[in-house]
N, C-alpha and C positions, 0 to 999 in steps of 0.2 A: 766823635771818633770811637769806633768800637775796639774792644780789647784785642779781638782776633786780627785786626788790621795793623796793630802796632809792630814796629820792628823789634826783633828779639834782641835783648841786651846781653843776656848770659845764657849759655846752655842750649841755644837753638830752639826750634819749635817744640811744642809740648808733646807732639806725637812722634818724635824721633825715637828709633829703637834703642838708642843709647845716648847718654848725656856726654857732652863735650868735657874736656879736662877742666875748663874754666867753670862749668856748671858743677862738676863733681867736687871741685875744691870749694866752691861756694856752699854746697850742701854738706860739706864736712867740717868747715871751720868752726861752726858753733859747737860741734861735739869736741873739737880740740880745746876750745876755750873752757867748756864745761868740765872736761877732764882735768885741766890744770886747776880749775877752781876747786873741784872736789879734793884734789891732792893737797892744795895749799891750805884748805880749811883744816886738814887733819895732820899737818906737819907737827911732829912732836915738839913740845916747847923746849925740851932739853937739847934740841939741835941748835938753839940760840939764834934762829933767823928772825930778827926783829921786824924785818920788812914784809913778812909773810901776810900779816893781817892787812896792811895797806894794799899790797898787790891783790889780795883776795877781794877786797872791796872794789878795786879798779876793774877786775874781771867781772864781778857781779854787775857793775854798772854798764860795762861793755856789752854784756849779754842783753841787758834791758834795752840798750840802744840798737844793737845789730839785728836783733830779731824783728823789730818793726821795720827796719830798713830793708831786710830781706823779704819781709811780707809785702811791702810796697813794690819792690822790684819784681817779686813773683806775680803780683796782681798785674803790673804793667806788661809783663811777658806772657800772660795767660796761664799762670801757675804751672810752670814746668816742674818736673819731679824734685829737683834740688830745693825748691822753695817750701815743700810741705812741712818739714820739721820746724821751720821758723814760725809757723802758725801755732804749733804746740808750745814752743818756747815763749812766744809773745803772750799768749793767754795765761800760761802757767806762772811765768815769772811775774807778770803784772798782778795776777791774783794774789800771789804770795807776798809781793812787795806792799800791798795795801795794809798788811799787818806788821810791817817791818819798821823799826825805829833806827835812825842813823844819827844819833846825837852828835852835834858838832859839824856835820856835813854842811857845806855852804854852796848853794847853787843859785846863780843870778841874784846875789845880794840877800838871799834868804838862808838863815842858819837854822837847822833842825834842832829842836829842844830835846831834852832827855826822854820825854814821853810823847814826842811828836811823831805820829805814824805817817807814812806816806799817803795812806788813804787814797782818795780819788786822784791824787797827783801821779800815782803809779800808772794810770791809764792814759796820761797825756801823750806818751810816745805812740800808743795805738791809734789815738785820734788823729795825730799829726800824719802818721803813715797812711791812714785811710783817706785823709783829706788830700794828700799829695797824689795818691793813686787815682783818686776821682778827678783831680784837676788834669792829670795827664791823659787818662782814658775817657773821661766823661761818660762812663758806663759802669754798670754793675755786672756786665756780661761775664767777666772772668770769675767773679765771686759766685754767680749763679751756676756757672759751668762746674766750678769746684764742688758745689753741693749736689747738683742734679745730674750731672753727666755720668750715667752708669756704664759708658763705653770705656771709661778710663781704666787703666791697669790697676787692679785692686791692690797690688803691692804698694802703690803710692800712698794709700791711706794707712797701711801698716807702717810704712816708712815714716809717715807723718806722726803716727802715734809713738814711734821710737823717740820722738822729740820730748816726750814726757819722762823718759827714763832717767836722764841725769838728775833731776830733782828727786825722783824716787830713790835713786842711789844715794844722793846726798843725805836724805832723811834717814836712810838705813845705816849710813856710816856715822851719823851723829852720836857723839860720845865715845867713839872708838879712838882713844888718844894714846894708845901704846905704839911703839915703833913698828910692830909687825903689820898692822893694817895698811900702812902707807904703801907697801909693795902690792897689795891687792888694788889699791886706788891707782897706782901708776900703771898697772896692767890694764885696768879698766879705761884709763885715759888713752891707751893705745887701741884697745879693741873697739871702742865706740866710733872714732873717726874712720878706722879701717873698714868697719862694717858699712858705714855710709859711702865711703869711696868705692868699695867693691860693688855695692848695690847699684850705684849710679852708673858705673861703667859696664854693668852686665847687659847683655844683648837680648835676653829672652826672659819671659815671665817666670819660667821655671827656675832659672839661675838666680833671678832676683828673690824669689820666694825662699830658695835654699839659703842664699846669703843672709837674708833677714832672720830665718829660723836659727841658723848656726850662730850668727852674731848676737842675737837677743838671748839665746840659750846660754852662751858663754858669759855674757854680761850678767845675767841673773845668777849664774853659778858663782861668779866672782863675788858678788854682793852677799849671797847666801853664805858662802864659805867664810868670808871675813866676819860676818856677824856671829855665826854659830861657833867658830873657833875662838872668838873673843869672849863670848858669854858662856860658852860651854867648852873650856879647853880640854876636858876629859873625854870628849867625844861629840860627834855630830848628832843633833836631834833631826834625823833624816826626814821624818814625816813633815815637820814644820818647813824645812828647807825646800823639800820637793813640792809641797802644796803651794808655797809662795811663788816658786818658779813657774809651776803649771798655771796658776791663776794669771800671772802677768802675761804668759805666752798666749793663753786663751783670749784674753782681752785684746792683745796686740793683733791677733789673727782673726778677729771678728769680721773684718772686711772680706776675708777669704770665704767665710761661711755665708755671708750675705751675697757675694758674687756667685757662689755655687747654687744657692737657693733661687736667685734670679735666673740663672742659666737653666736650671731645671724647670722653672715656671715657663720660661720662653719656649723650651723644647716641648712642654706639654701643650702649649697654645698652638704650636706649629702642627703637632700631631692631630689635634682636634680639628684644625682647619682643613687638613688633607683627608680626614676621615669621611 
């Protein structure tokens, strides 16, 4: 059974001009969880919420589970737009988890020791998701289309790369344990899923591109502002903040540059054939 012949489970066919509300919510939920995780990791200890660490670990594990689930569902559905960030989540979190130790955590009668890293075990969800997707579709067509199909809307790839942002933000928030950064984090927890939801409900490539540019820019600005105000309360080191933001934006919008170069090349070939 080929992937293209499968019934669409969430979000409709991959070539729809807009994503259904079910698909939009599916594409936003990981950003919601990531935003909560970022906020909980940095809740000031003086607030006295003892359950924050436990809840943070639960959300972290939920991300590790949901991203492969969404990846498998995306594969079965022919990789509609809502599934793209799940690929970034899956690869990034699994890569990160290989170097993570969770002493005392007990899974399937196995208890992690003090220096027991997840290692290869962090990739088990990825392997399971791939196996389930292959059992259902019996084909690599969806995966090949994801990689090779240049007719896809380029904004999907930028949207997928936005899936790398939460961990980048978490790394930049690391160590900011004063009360003020929590408000930046809570704002980011709203901006990320709002960007995803608005993007997936947009009907044109231009609106999708603008939504991503504005959403990513605001997200980068929030992280930059929190870091610079914390480490340099006397004033912003603007050059560093601006350069960091521009770098992330340029990397995120590389698919736009590639699409433009391909379009220019195709136009040149058409001109040469008609000459």
